[in-house]
ROZALUM-558226 format. One record per residue (C-alpha): residue number from 1; residue in three letters; z, y, x. Coordinates in Angstrom, 2 decimals. Layout:
nr:rest:Z:Y:X
NUM:ALA:Z:Y:X
...
//
This chain:
nr:rest:Z:Y:X
1:MET:0.00:0.00:0.00
2:SER:-0.82:3.49:1.23
3:ASN:2.05:5.62:2.45
4:THR:0.78:8.38:0.18
5:ALA:0.49:6.32:-2.98
6:ASN:3.58:7.80:-4.56
7:MET:3.57:11.14:-2.80
8:ASP:4.34:14.30:-4.72
9:ILE:1.14:16.22:-4.15
10:GLU:1.35:20.00:-4.17
11:PRO:-1.48:22.05:-5.75
12:ALA:-2.14:23.61:-2.33
13:GLN:-2.75:20.15:-0.90
14:LEU:-5.25:19.41:-3.66
15:VAL:-7.31:22.55:-3.11
16:ALA:-7.17:22.11:0.67
17:GLU:-8.52:18.55:0.36
18:ALA:-11.18:19.67:-2.13
19:ALA:-12.24:22.45:0.25
20:ARG:-12.35:20.03:3.18
21:SER:-14.61:17.68:1.23
22:GLY:-17.06:20.50:0.44
23:ALA:-16.40:20.49:-3.31
24:LEU:-15.65:24.23:-3.52
25:SER:-18.06:27.14:-3.24
26:ALA:-18.23:28.95:0.10
27:SER:-16.26:31.93:-1.27
28:ASP:-13.59:29.71:-2.82
29:THR:-13.33:27.66:0.38
30:ALA:-12.63:30.86:2.29
31:LEU:-10.10:31.89:-0.38
32:CYS:-8.43:28.46:-0.15
33:ASP:-8.13:28.75:3.64
34:ASP:-6.52:32.17:3.26
35:LEU:-4.05:31.06:0.57
36:VAL:-2.97:27.88:2.36
37:GLY:-2.60:29.86:5.58
38:ARG:-0.33:32.36:3.80
39:LEU:1.85:29.54:2.52
40:SER:2.26:27.91:5.90
41:LYS:3.14:31.01:7.95
42:PRO:6.14:33.38:7.85
43:VAL:5.60:36.66:6.02
44:ARG:5.09:39.40:8.60
45:VAL:7.45:42.37:8.03
46:THR:6.83:45.53:10.06
47:ILE:9.43:48.30:10.42
48:LEU:8.02:51.70:11.34
49:GLY:9.84:54.88:12.31
50:ARG:9.95:57.46:15.05
51:ASP:13.52:56.67:16.14
52:ALA:14.40:53.24:17.50
53:ALA:18.06:53.32:16.40
54:PRO:17.44:53.42:12.61
55:ARG:14.80:50.72:12.99
56:ALA:17.38:48.55:14.78
57:ASP:19.84:49.22:11.94
58:ILE:17.29:47.98:9.38
59:VAL:16.61:44.87:11.49
60:ASN:20.34:44.14:11.59
61:LEU:20.58:44.72:7.84
62:ILE:17.81:42.20:7.18
63:PHE:19.48:39.63:9.43
64:GLY:22.91:40.27:7.89
65:GLY:24.64:40.95:11.21
66:MET:24.55:42.89:14.47
67:LEU:21.69:41.05:16.16
68:LEU:20.39:44.14:17.96
69:PRO:22.77:46.34:19.95
70:THR:23.53:49.81:18.68
71:GLU:21.84:51.00:21.89
72:ALA:18.40:50.39:20.40
73:LEU:15.52:48.96:22.44
74:SER:12.54:51.22:23.11
75:GLY:8.95:50.22:22.45
76:ALA:7.78:47.55:20.02
77:VAL:10.11:44.63:19.31
78:GLN:8.86:41.34:17.81
79:PHE:11.21:38.76:16.26
80:GLN:10.10:35.23:15.47
81:TYR:11.66:31.81:15.05
82:ALA:12.50:29.74:18.13
83:SER:14.67:26.66:18.60
84:ALA:16.78:28.55:21.15
85:PHE:17.28:32.23:21.94
86:ALA:14.72:33.68:24.33
87:CYS:13.76:37.26:25.13
88:THR:10.96:38.63:27.29
89:ALA:10.64:42.40:27.72
90:THR:7.79:44.24:29.41
91:THR:8.45:47.68:30.92
92:GLN:6.04:50.59:31.18
93:ASP:5.55:49.56:34.82
94:ARG:4.42:46.11:33.55
95:ILE:7.55:44.46:34.96
96:SER:8.72:41.46:32.94
97:LYS:12.43:41.06:32.27
98:GLU:14.08:37.93:30.80
99:VAL:17.28:37.79:28.74
100:THR:18.80:34.39:27.98
101:ASP:21.88:35.42:25.98
102:PRO:21.68:37.64:22.85
103:ARG:24.89:39.35:23.93
104:ASP:22.99:40.72:26.93
105:LEU:20.30:42.53:24.90
106:ALA:22.19:45.79:25.44
107:SER:21.28:45.52:29.14
108:LEU:17.70:46.46:28.16
109:ALA:18.71:49.64:26.33
110:ASP:18.14:51.91:29.34
111:GLU:14.80:50.37:30.23
112:LYS:11.50:52.04:29.34
113:LEU:9.99:49.16:27.43
114:VAL:6.53:48.69:25.98
115:PHE:6.98:45.38:24.18
116:THR:9.89:42.98:23.69
117:GLU:9.47:39.51:22.20
118:ILE:12.63:37.84:20.87
119:GLY:12.79:34.24:19.71
120:PHE:15.88:33.38:17.72
121:PRO:17.13:30.23:15.90
122:HIS:17.87:32.10:12.68
123:ALA:17.02:30.43:9.34
124:LEU:15.52:33.66:7.99
125:LEU:12.86:33.64:10.71
126:SER:11.39:30.47:9.22
127:LYS:10.47:32.68:6.25
128:ILE:9.61:36.01:7.88
129:SER:8.78:37.48:11.26
130:ILE:9.72:41.08:12.09
131:LEU:7.89:43.69:14.14
132:SER:9.62:47.03:14.87
133:LEU:7.76:49.96:16.43
134:SER:7.07:53.68:16.35
135:PRO:3.79:55.12:15.03
136:PRO:1.76:57.15:17.55
137:ASP:2.18:60.92:17.89
138:ASP:-1.43:61.52:18.93
139:PRO:-3.90:61.51:15.99
140:ALA:-6.55:60.18:18.41
141:GLU:-4.51:56.97:18.61
142:PHE:-4.12:56.53:14.83
143:GLU:-7.10:54.27:14.26
144:PRO:-6.49:51.72:17.07
145:ALA:-2.77:51.69:16.26
146:LEU:-3.48:51.10:12.56
147:ASN:-5.88:48.26:13.34
148:TRP:-3.23:46.63:15.54
149:ILE:-0.44:47.07:12.97
150:ALA:-2.55:46.03:9.96
151:SER:-3.60:42.80:11.66
152:ARG:0.06:41.88:12.17
153:SER:1.67:43.02:8.89
154:ASP:2.11:41.84:5.31
155:VAL:5.02:44.13:4.37
156:VAL:5.89:47.56:5.80
157:ILE:9.25:49.36:5.81
158:TRP:9.14:52.95:7.09
159:TYR:12.27:54.95:7.94
160:SER:11.95:58.72:8.26
161:GLU:14.63:61.38:8.43
162:THR:12.20:63.80:6.81
163:TRP:8.66:62.85:5.89
164:THR:6.34:64.95:8.07
165:ALA:2.69:65.97:7.82
166:LEU:1.87:63.86:10.91
167:GLU:3.46:60.78:9.34
168:HIS:1.63:61.53:6.10
169:ASP:-1.73:61.70:7.90
170:PHE:-1.07:58.38:9.64
171:TRP:0.05:56.63:6.45
172:SER:-2.94:57.91:4.47
173:MET:-5.16:55.74:6.70
174:VAL:-3.21:52.52:6.06
175:PRO:-5.11:49.82:4.09
176:ALA:-4.32:49.66:0.37
177:ARG:-3.12:46.05:0.65
178:LEU:-0.24:47.22:2.87
179:LYS:0.58:50.20:0.66
180:ASP:1.05:47.74:-2.20
181:HIS:3.82:46.06:-0.16
182:SER:5.49:49.07:1.44
183:PHE:8.89:50.76:1.26
184:LEU:9.80:54.27:2.39
185:CYS:13.41:54.92:3.41
186:THR:14.50:58.51:3.98
187:SER:17.81:60.18:4.59
188:ARG:17.11:62.50:1.68
189:GLN:16.61:61.79:-2.03
190:SER:12.84:62.31:-1.85
191:PRO:10.21:62.82:0.86
192:GLY:9.42:66.27:-0.47
193:ASP:7.44:67.98:-3.20
194:THR:4.34:68.85:-1.19
195:LEU:3.84:65.46:0.51
196:LYS:3.77:62.45:-1.78
197:PRO:3.00:59.37:0.32
198:ALA:1.77:56.25:-1.43
199:PHE:4.51:53.64:-1.08
200:ARG:5.39:50.91:-3.54
201:SER:9.03:52.09:-3.63
202:ARG:11.13:54.83:-2.05
203:PHE:14.80:54.71:-1.13
204:SER:17.47:57.11:0.02
205:LEU:19.23:55.21:2.82
206:ASP:22.41:56.44:4.50
207:ILE:21.63:54.91:7.88
208:ALA:25.03:55.64:9.47
209:GLU:26.87:54.04:6.57
210:THR:24.43:51.11:6.63
211:ARG:25.28:50.56:10.29
212:ARG:29.00:50.59:9.50
213:VAL:28.71:48.18:6.58
214:VAL:26.61:45.72:8.61
215:ALA:29.05:45.90:11.54
216:ASP:31.90:45.13:9.11
217:GLY:30.18:41.94:8.00
218:MET:28.36:43.15:4.86
219:SER:31.20:41.88:2.67
220:ASP:31.63:45.22:0.84
221:THR:29.02:45.02:-1.91
222:ALA:30.02:48.37:-3.38
223:ALA:29.43:50.04:0.00
224:LEU:26.06:48.27:0.33
225:ARG:25.01:49.70:-3.02
226:ALA:26.36:53.16:-2.25
227:CYS:24.41:53.53:1.01
228:GLY:21.16:52.24:-0.53
229:ALA:20.99:49.06:1.56
230:TYR:21.52:46.63:-1.33
231:ASP:18.60:48.00:-3.34
232:LEU:16.35:47.93:-0.27
233:ILE:17.14:44.29:0.47
234:ALA:16.67:43.36:-3.19
235:ALA:13.29:45.12:-3.27
236:ILE:12.08:43.34:-0.12
237:ARG:13.29:40.00:-1.44
238:ASN:11.55:40.57:-4.78
239:ASP:8.34:41.62:-3.04
240:LEU:8.32:38.43:-0.97
241:ALA:8.96:36.35:-4.10
242:ALA:6.20:38.16:-6.00
243:ALA:3.76:37.58:-3.12
244:ARG:4.56:33.86:-3.18
245:ARG:4.04:33.73:-6.95
246:GLU:0.68:35.48:-6.52
247:VAL:-0.44:32.83:-4.02
248:ASP:0.77:30.02:-6.31
249:ASP:-1.04:31.56:-9.29
250:ARG:-4.33:31.90:-7.40
251:ILE:-4.09:28.31:-6.19
252:ALA:-3.43:27.20:-9.79
253:LEU:-6.62:29.02:-10.88
254:LEU:-8.61:27.08:-8.26
255:VAL:-7.12:23.82:-9.55
256:GLN:-8.18:24.73:-13.10
257:LYS:-11.65:25.86:-11.96
258:TYR:-12.54:22.53:-10.29
259:PRO:-10.93:19.75:-12.38
260:GLN:-13.26:16.97:-11.18
261:ALA:-12.89:18.00:-7.55
262:MET:-9.10:18.01:-7.94
263:ASP:-9.15:14.50:-9.43
264:ALA:-11.18:13.30:-6.45
265:ALA:-8.85:15.09:-4.04
266:ARG:-5.78:13.53:-5.67
267:HIS:-7.38:10.07:-5.46
268:ALA:-8.20:10.58:-1.77
269:LEU:-4.69:11.76:-0.96
270:GLU:-2.89:9.08:-2.99
271:ASN:-5.00:6.28:-1.54
272:GLY:-5.09:7.49:2.02
273:THR:-8.87:7.87:2.07
274:SER:-8.75:11.50:3.09
275:ASP:-9.74:12.03:6.72
276:ASN:-7.31:14.90:6.86
277:VAL:-4.10:13.82:5.09
278:THR:-1.87:14.59:8.05
279:GLU:-3.48:17.96:8.71
280:ILE:-3.24:19.00:5.06
281:ALA:0.38:17.94:4.81
282:GLY:1.08:19.86:7.98
283:ALA:-0.34:23.00:6.45
284:MET:2.19:22.92:3.64
285:PRO:5.36:24.97:3.96
286:ALA:7.96:23.23:6.05
287:ALA:11.04:21.87:4.35
288:PRO:13.55:24.65:3.71
289:ALA:15.34:25.58:6.89
290:ALA:18.87:24.34:7.21
291:ALA:21.35:26.77:5.74
292:VAL:23.52:28.92:7.91
293:TYR:26.88:27.24:8.59
294:ASP:29.05:27.47:5.45
295:PRO:32.71:28.09:6.38
296:ALA:34.08:26.92:3.00
297:THR:35.75:23.83:4.52
298:LEU:37.31:25.90:7.30
299:ILE:38.65:28.47:4.81
300:ALA:40.18:25.74:2.62
301:ALA:41.83:24.08:5.64
302:LEU:43.29:27.40:6.81
303:GLU:44.64:28.09:3.32
304:GLY:46.31:24.66:3.37
305:LEU:47.89:25.42:6.72
306:GLY:49.16:28.72:5.37
307:THR:50.88:26.91:2.51
308:GLU:52.48:24.50:4.98
309:LEU:53.75:27.31:7.19
310:GLN:55.31:29.10:4.24
311:ALA:57.13:25.93:3.20
312:ASP:58.16:24.87:6.72
313:ALA:61.90:25.49:6.50
314:SER:62.47:23.12:9.43
315:PHE:60.38:25.34:11.72
316:GLU:58.00:22.52:12.66
317:PHE:55.42:25.19:13.23
318:LYS:54.31:23.67:16.53
319:LYS:52.87:20.62:14.75
320:VAL:51.05:22.90:12.31
321:PHE:49.58:25.00:15.11
322:ARG:48.41:21.87:16.94
323:ARG:46.71:20.70:13.75
324:ALA:45.23:24.18:13.36
325:SER:43.84:23.97:16.89
326:GLY:42.20:20.65:16.02
327:ILE:40.72:22.10:12.82
328:LEU:39.25:25.01:14.76
329:ILE:37.74:22.71:17.39
330:GLU:36.09:20.67:14.62
331:ALA:34.79:23.85:12.97
332:ALA:33.33:25.08:16.28
333:ASP:31.57:21.72:16.70
334:ASP:30.13:22.03:13.17
335:MET:28.83:25.52:13.95
336:ALA:27.25:24.33:17.19
337:ALA:25.59:21.40:15.37
338:SER:24.22:23.58:12.57
339:ALA:20.43:23.72:12.62
340:ALA:20.41:27.43:11.86
341:HIS:22.58:30.26:13.08
342:CYS:23.10:33.93:12.44
343:PRO:24.88:36.50:14.61
344:LEU:28.02:36.28:12.46
345:THR:28.13:32.50:12.89
346:ASP:27.84:32.76:16.66
347:ALA:30.53:35.47:16.80
348:LEU:32.86:33.40:14.60
349:LYS:32.31:30.33:16.79
350:GLN:33.38:32.27:19.87
351:ARG:36.52:33.56:18.15
352:VAL:37.36:30.10:16.80
353:GLU:37.08:28.53:20.26
354:THR:39.33:31.22:21.76
355:ALA:41.83:30.89:18.89
356:SER:42.03:27.13:19.40
357:ASP:43.09:27.61:23.01
358:VAL:45.62:30.30:22.05
359:LEU:47.18:28.12:19.35
360:GLU:47.62:25.29:21.85
361:LEU:49.54:27.72:24.07
362:VAL:51.60:28.94:21.10
363:ALA:52.52:25.33:20.27
364:ILE:53.84:24.89:23.81
365:GLU:56.24:27.82:23.47
366:SER:59.87:26.70:23.13
367:ASP:60.99:29.40:20.67
368:MET:59.86:31.22:17.55
369:GLN:58.77:34.43:19.27
370:SER:55.10:33.44:19.35
371:CYS:55.01:32.11:15.79
372:PRO:54.00:35.46:14.16
373:ASP:51.17:35.79:16.69
374:GLY:49.84:32.37:15.75
375:ILE:50.03:33.12:12.04
376:ALA:48.28:36.48:12.53
377:LEU:45.53:34.75:14.51
378:LEU:44.94:32.19:11.75
379:LEU:44.80:34.95:9.14
380:GLN:42.22:36.84:11.21
381:ILE:40.07:33.72:11.60
382:LYS:40.25:33.19:7.83
383:ARG:39.15:36.78:7.18
384:ASP:36.26:36.40:9.62
385:ALA:35.21:33.16:7.93
386:GLN:35.34:34.85:4.52
387:LYS:33.08:37.65:5.81
388:LEU:30.57:35.06:6.96
389:GLN:30.75:33.25:3.63
390:ALA:30.09:36.53:1.79
391:THR:26.82:37.06:3.67
392:ILE:25.09:33.69:3.24
393:PRO:22.97:35.79:2.66
394:LEU:21.21:38.24:0.39
395:PHE:17.89:36.63:1.25
396:GLU:19.02:33.19:0.06
397:ALA:19.81:34.50:-3.44
398:GLU:17.37:34.30:-6.32
399:PRO:15.39:37.51:-6.81
400:ASP:16.82:39.88:-9.38
401:ALA:14.36:39.88:-12.27
402:SER:15.41:43.38:-13.33
403:ALA:14.21:44.76:-10.00
404:LEU:10.67:43.52:-10.60
405:THR:9.94:46.23:-13.16
406:GLY:10.06:49.99:-13.05
407:ASP:11.06:52.03:-10.03
408:THR:12.91:49.58:-7.85
409:ALA:14.70:52.39:-6.05
410:ASN:16.49:53.29:-9.25
411:VAL:17.42:49.75:-10.35
412:SER:21.07:48.83:-10.19
413:ILE:21.39:45.33:-8.75
414:GLY:23.88:43.20:-10.66
415:ALA:26.56:44.28:-13.08
//
């Protein structure tokens, strides 16, 4: 029996097989190639803006943690998925610099960089890639810069303190397909009465407050809403979901347009007679990336330890702290084994490992003087774990249907 006899065949696989067999028209074959390609690749998000620091703040907001240092990197910065962290930066003198630890990215802040490529094992990067750069100041460079940006972008986010005539001239040349998936963030309520750039949605974003909320772990939803960050993330998420629905709908139309070709494609795939079963399956979206480490088990264990410590009239706190150390070691191992990480996870893992060592030392103490320190440490770890749990993450939530209609910038997300 064929290995594909009982396979659950996706519509995209059907149209890809039909196109491969020559059953579609030339124009529909080209359309099929484009649609299947869009399904199999991360959505390309580009962040534009004259100042590097606000762009870095928006990158950190999207990732849900302080991935980039507050000392923003100059030049263009590209983020994409990699199985392990890797960073290669090229200076204006064409000198290549390597960074092997994300905590060392700040070492590049004083360099005059042209392009930095960062690979990161973050689950979100299996869905999107991110390019951050500044538009050119010289109008003579507009056209080549636009060609380069347009060929690498599906969604554009632009941050501007005040929308200028030069920015307006540059944006007026952007292809309509990008304007349909674009978001303008300004530090004021509107970009002005005289200049009305064509963006899908506009937002007033308090960038300093956004930076503070992200640094605090993004657990304060009210603060996220107040600074404009929540609505921006919701709008991006809804745009990505709408783009996926558009691709699915256009594939469904191809399936309906060629019923006999789809029957033949299904037969070929189910019976293993397709010459290209493996290639077609490989073009389908990968299985959902593993979720970021969920600290729910760690939080529950710490709450149980807290109950024990409160009821420990015999002062057997040393045994509790030793158990706590073991729990933290196990949690750190779980974080290390997780297939996907985020900056908050990595930071929590480092604190958990340090806390485990400290608790072992506290357990060795012969008196009660160190007991409050141990309890305070456990409480801090619990709070850090709760912050991580609160940010798993905005992008993994279902899109808010109310934000799909009207002016997204004015939609209140949630109750």
